[in-house]
C-alpha positions in Angstrom: 0.0 0.0 -0.1 1.1 3.6 -0.5 2.8 5.1 2.5 2.5 8.6 3.8 5.0 11.1 2.4 7.9 11.9 4.9 7.2 14.8 7.3 9.9 17.7 7.8 10.1 19.6 11.0 9.7 23.1 10.1 11.5 26.1 12.0 9.7 29.1 11.0 9.5 32.4 13.1 6.4 33.6 14.7 3.9 34.9 12.3 3.6 38.6 11.4 0.6 40.6 10.7 -0.2 41.3 6.9 0.3 44.7 5.9 -2.7 47.1 6.2 -2.9 46.8 2.3 -5.0 43.8 2.9 -7.8 43.0 5.3 -6.8 39.4 6.1 -4.5 39.1 9.2 -2.6 36.5 10.9 -4.4 36.0 14.3 -2.4 34.9 17.5 -4.5 31.7 18.2 -4.1 30.2 14.6 -0.6 31.3 14.3 0.6 28.9 16.8 2.6 25.9 15.7 0.7 22.9 17.1 2.8 19.6 17.3 5.9 20.9 15.6 4.1 22.0 12.4 4.7 25.3 11.0 2.8 28.5 12.1 0.5 30.4 9.7 2.9 32.9 8.2 2.0 36.3 6.5 3.4 35.1 3.2 0.7 32.3 3.3 -2.0 34.8 3.4 -0.2 37.1 0.6 -0.5 34.1 -1.5 -4.4 34.1 -1.5 -6.2 35.3 -4.6 -6.6 39.0 -4.7 -10.3 39.0 -4.3 -9.8 37.2 -0.9 -7.1 39.8 0.2 -9.3 42.8 -0.4 -12.5 41.2 0.6 -15.1 43.6 2.0 -16.4 42.6 5.6 -19.7 41.8 6.6 -21.4 40.2 3.6 -21.5 36.7 1.7 -19.4 37.4 -1.5 -19.4 34.8 -4.3 -15.8 34.2 -5.4 -16.6 31.4 -8.0 -19.6 30.0 -9.9 -19.3 26.7 -11.7 -20.0 27.1 -15.2 -19.8 24.8 -18.4 -16.3 26.2 -19.2 -14.8 25.1 -16.2 -11.9 22.4 -16.1 -14.3 20.3 -14.1 -18.0 20.5 -13.2 -19.8 18.5 -10.4 -23.0 18.5 -8.3 -22.5 19.4 -4.8 -22.8 16.1 -2.6 -24.9 17.2 0.3 -24.0 13.7 2.0 -20.1 14.7 1.7 -18.1 16.9 4.0 -15.1 18.8 3.9 -11.6 19.7 5.4 -9.2 22.8 4.9 -5.9 21.9 4.0 -3.5 24.7 5.7 -0.5 23.9 4.0 -1.7 24.4 0.4 -4.6 26.9 1.1 -7.1 24.6 -0.5 -10.6 23.3 0.6 -11.1 19.3 0.2 -14.5 18.0 -0.3 -15.0 14.2 -0.1 -18.1 12.2 -0.2 -20.9 10.9 -2.4 -24.5 10.7 -2.6 -24.5 7.0 -2.9 -28.2 6.4 -3.6 -28.3 4.8 -6.8 -26.1 2.0 -8.7 -23.5 4.5 -10.0 -23.7 3.0 -13.4 -24.5 6.0 -15.8 -27.0 7.5 -13.6 -27.7 11.0 -12.7 -26.1 10.6 -9.3 -22.7 9.2 -10.3 -20.5 7.8 -7.5 -17.9 10.2 -6.6 -14.7 8.7 -4.9 -12.2 11.7 -5.9 -11.5 14.6 -3.4 -12.8 17.7 -5.0 -10.2 20.6 -4.5 -11.0 24.2 -4.4 -7.6 26.4 -4.6 -7.6 29.7 -2.8 -4.7 30.9 -4.9 -6.3 30.4 -8.3 -9.9 30.0 -7.5 -10.2 26.9 -9.3 -11.6 23.4 -8.7 -9.8 20.3 -9.7 -10.0 16.6 -9.0 -7.3 14.5 -7.3 -8.1 11.9 -10.2 -11.2 10.8 -12.3 -14.0 9.1 -10.1 -13.2 5.4 -10.4 -15.6 3.3 -12.7 -17.9 0.9 -10.7 -16.4 -2.1 -12.3 -13.1 -1.2 -10.8 -14.5 -1.6 -7.2 -12.8 -4.7 -5.6 -11.8 -6.0 -2.2 -8.2 -6.7 -1.3 -6.8 -9.9 -0.2 -6.9 -8.4 3.4 -10.5 -7.8 2.9 -10.3 -4.0 2.5 -12.9 -2.4 -0.2 -10.9 -0.6 -2.8 -11.4 1.1 -6.1 -9.5 2.2 -9.1 -7.0 0.7 -11.9 -4.3 0.2 -9.0 -6.9 -0.6 -6.4 -5.6 2.1 -4.1 -8.6 4.5 -3.7 -11.4 4.1 -1.2 -15.0 3.5 -2.3 -17.4 6.3 -2.8 -19.1 6.9 0.5 -21.1 9.1 2.6 -19.3 11.1 5.1 -21.3 14.1 6.5 -18.6 15.7 8.8 -16.2 12.8 9.1 -13.4 14.6 7.7 -10.7 16.5 9.1 -7.2 17.8 8.2 -4.4 16.7 10.3 -1.5 19.2 9.9 1.1 16.8 11.4 0.4 14.0 8.9 -0.3 16.5 6.3 -3.3 14.4 5.4 -7.1 14.5 5.5 -8.5 12.0 7.8 -11.6 10.1 6.3 -13.6 8.0 8.9 -16.5 6.6 7.4 -17.6 3.5 5.7 -19.4 3.1 2.4 -22.4 1.4 4.0 -24.8 2.9 1.5 -23.3 0.5 -1.1 -24.4 -2.6 1.0 -26.3 -5.0 -1.1 -30.1 -4.3 -0.8 -29.9 -1.1 0.6 -29.9 1.1 -2.5 -28.1 -0.8 -5.2 -27.0 -4.4 -5.7 -24.0 -3.3 -8.2 -21.5 -4.7 -5.6 -23.2 -7.8 -4.3 -20.4 -9.9 -5.9 -17.7 -8.4 -4.0 -19.3 -6.9 -0.8 -19.2 -10.4 1.0 -15.3 -10.2 0.7 -15.0 -7.3 2.9 -13.5 -8.0 6.5 -12.3 -4.5 7.5 -13.5 -0.9 6.8 -10.1 1.1 7.6 -9.7 4.9 8.4 -8.3 6.4 5.4 -5.8 9.2 5.0 -5.7 11.3 1.8 -2.2 13.0 1.3 -2.6 16.1 -1.0 1.0 16.3 -1.3 0.9 13.2 -3.8 -2.9 12.8 -4.3 -2.7 9.2 -2.9 -4.7 7.4 -0.1 -3.4 5.3 2.8 -5.7 2.9 4.7 -4.8 2.9 8.3 -3.9 -0.4 10.2 -6.8 -1.6 12.3 -10.4 -1.7 12.6 -11.9 1.7 11.8 -14.6 3.5 13.2 -17.2 5.1 11.2 -18.3 8.8 12.2 -21.1 9.0 9.4 -23.6 11.3 10.4 -21.6 12.5 13.1 -18.1 14.5 12.9 -14.6 14.4 13.4 -12.3 17.4 14.1 -8.6 18.3 14.7 -7.6 19.3 18.2 -4.3 21.1 18.1 -4.0 21.4 21.6 -3.9 17.3 22.0 -2.3 16.9 18.7 -4.9 14.4 17.7 -8.1 14.0 15.7 -11.2 13.4 18.0 -14.5 12.0 16.9 -18.2 12.3 18.0 -20.7 9.4 17.9 -24.0 9.1 19.5 -22.1 6.3 22.0 -19.4 8.9 22.7 -16.4 10.8 21.9 -13.2 9.1 20.5 -9.9 10.0 19.9 -7.4 8.9 17.2 -4.3 7.4 18.7 -1.3 5.5 17.1 -3.0 2.3 18.2 -6.1 3.2 16.7 -9.3 4.9 17.9 -10.2 4.9 21.6 -13.6 5.8 23.3 -13.1 8.6 25.6 -16.6 9.4 27.1 -20.3 9.7 26.4 -20.5 12.5 24.2 -23.9 14.0 25.1 -25.9 11.1 23.2 -26.3 13.4 20.3 -28.6 11.8 17.7 -27.8 11.4 13.8 -26.9 14.5 11.9 -24.6 16.3 14.6 -21.7 18.5 13.8 -18.8 19.6 15.8 -15.7 21.8 15.8 -12.8 22.6 18.3 -12.7 25.9 20.2 -9.3 26.8 20.8 -10.0 29.5 23.1 -12.3 27.6 25.4 -10.3 24.4 24.8 -13.4 22.6 24.3 -15.4 20.8 21.7 -18.6 22.5 20.4 -21.1 20.2 19.1 -24.6 21.0 17.8 -27.2 18.3 17.6 -30.5 16.7 18.7 -31.3 15.1 22.2 -34.4 14.2 23.5 -36.3 15.8 20.7 -34.5 19.1 21.1 -31.9 21.0 19.3 -28.8 21.5 21.7 -25.4 22.7 22.3 -23.0 20.5 23.8 -19.7 21.5 25.5 -17.1 18.6 25.8 -13.7 18.2 27.2 -11.8 16.9 24.3 -9.2 15.0 26.7 -11.6 13.1 28.8 -14.8 13.1 26.5 -16.6 14.4 29.6 -19.6 16.4 28.6 -19.3 19.5 30.5 -22.6 21.5 29.4 -25.7 20.8 27.3 -28.4 23.3 26.8 -31.3 23.8 24.4 -30.3 26.2 21.4 -33.6 28.7 21.8 -32.0 32.0 20.5 -31.4 31.0 17.0 -33.9 29.9 14.3 -32.8 26.1 14.6 -35.2 23.2 15.3 -33.0 20.4 15.0 -34.0 19.4 11.6 -31.3 21.2 9.8 -27.9 19.6 9.4 -25.9 22.6 10.5 -22.8 24.3 8.6 -20.1 25.0 11.4 -16.6 26.3 11.7 -14.5 27.9 14.4 -13.1 31.5 14.0 -10.3 31.8 16.0 -10.1 35.4 15.4 -13.4 36.1 17.1 -12.9 33.2 19.5 -16.5 31.9 18.3 -18.1 29.0 16.6 -19.8 30.4 13.3 -23.0 28.3 12.6 -25.3 28.9 9.6 -29.4 28.3 10.5 -31.9 28.5 7.9 -35.0 30.7 8.9 -38.2 30.0 7.0 -39.8 33.1 5.7 -43.3 31.7 6.7 -44.4 29.4 9.6 -44.7 25.8 8.7 -42.6 25.7 5.8 -40.6 22.2 5.3 -36.7 22.7 5.4 -36.8 21.2 1.9 -38.2 24.4 0.5 -35.1 26.3 0.3 -36.2 28.9 -1.9 -38.3 30.3 1.0 -35.7 30.1 3.6 -32.6 32.5 4.3 -29.6 31.3 5.9 -28.6 33.6 8.9 -24.8 33.9 10.0 -24.8 33.2 13.7 -21.9 33.1 16.3 -21.4 31.1 19.9 -19.0 31.8 22.5 -18.3 28.9 24.7 -16.7 30.7 27.3 -19.8 32.8 28.0 -22.5 30.3 26.6 -24.0 33.1 24.4 -25.5 33.1 21.0 -25.6 36.0 18.9 -26.7 36.7 15.0 -23.7 38.5 13.2 -24.6 41.7 11.4 -24.4 40.0 8.0 -27.1 40.0 5.4 -28.6 36.4 5.0 -27.7 34.3 2.1 -31.0 34.5 -0.1 -31.8 30.7 0.1 -31.7 28.2 2.7 -28.7 25.7 2.9 -30.3 22.6 4.1 -27.8 19.6 5.0 -24.4 21.4 4.4 -21.0 20.4 5.7 -19.1 22.6 3.6 -18.2 25.5 5.9 -14.6 26.2 6.6 -12.4 29.0 8.2 -9.3 30.2 6.5 -6.2 30.0 8.8 -4.5 33.4 9.3 -7.5 35.4 8.2 -11.0 36.7 9.1 -12.5 34.7 6.1 -15.0 31.8 6.2 -15.5 29.7 2.8 -19.0 28.2 2.0 -19.7 25.8 -0.9 -23.4 25.9 -1.5 -25.8 25.3 -4.4 -28.6 27.7 -4.5 -31.8 26.4 -5.5 -32.1 26.3 -9.5 -28.5 27.9 -9.6 -24.9 27.0 -10.2 -22.8 25.5 -7.4 -21.1 28.5 -5.9 -18.1 29.0 -3.4 -18.9 32.1 -1.2 -16.6 34.0 1.0 -17.3 36.2 4.1 -14.9 38.3 6.2 -16.3 38.2 9.8 -14.6 40.8 11.9 -15.5 42.0 15.6 -17.4 45.0 13.7 -20.1 42.4 12.9 -20.7 41.2 16.3 -23.3 43.0 18.4 
């Protein structure tokens, strides 16, 4: 199997603030060098596309709309997730809406990472999506795809992706259970019985290669994983608890708040706590969790924001504000179903875990509802948030928001 690229210890001096010519800044909290990795340098921020370096604050701005003339085009996979590659300044999407047979259907199986570069503002694929007839199982019992059998199968992920800056890899901790024969398709009925192990996968952006980790994987599908810089490891949330990725594999830490299917989670570096949004006992709640022990420190209903728990919420942590950002869909009239996205507006809300306070940012709502979306990310070293969304009836769009203290109440 493909091995990870060698890691080099980086000795880079403390990050400097970007010149006043542009709005992006290197913040103290995300310029730290966790676990021996390099801090965010001013040069990295200056390498961003000019539209990002001069982005006005306080409004969602489209920075790329997909068109027929693009090098690649694709439909946003609402059951997929994303992670931000800090080393290359790129957003990595992975995950597939595997609800059809994948053989020429209008819902193809996507098993290639889709990558948006913030320098060129262009999308590219790591490799062409693999044909269904290449899906196989290795002698070790691992499901693989591609001409060389070195790619994972297409799969739902939700928020089960995280970038690990030490390994310089995107961690994918999900299983392709939607391809199980008899669920949505029987296309893999001939090979599925040979599966003995679903691994956790690492995608290495430097080489566009994959690595299945040894040992039994744990699926965080319909839940979330996130990088915890203060512990130098990836931590995951499932309904049955909090897990930590260790050299020996996944280890369960604590109960995790018993959140139901569809929860999302980020790490708050200021509070040094995990912030999770999900449903519990029929109510939409926020849970504050100690990432070292897995102990739930605090859980309470979210009653300030227009979130009833039915929406799968886009979340990202903004270190410059020391707050979690969440996008909530507000219906234009009572009783509207959340699928009627034309009649919703996505509002930008923030949560301060240190004071347990929600507030709505002074930002105009997006003119549509997001529905299920796990494609919100913060750009390290800046005040910028990225969102990949598909307006109803419109083209897939990458939006950017520069969110500063001026937009906070």
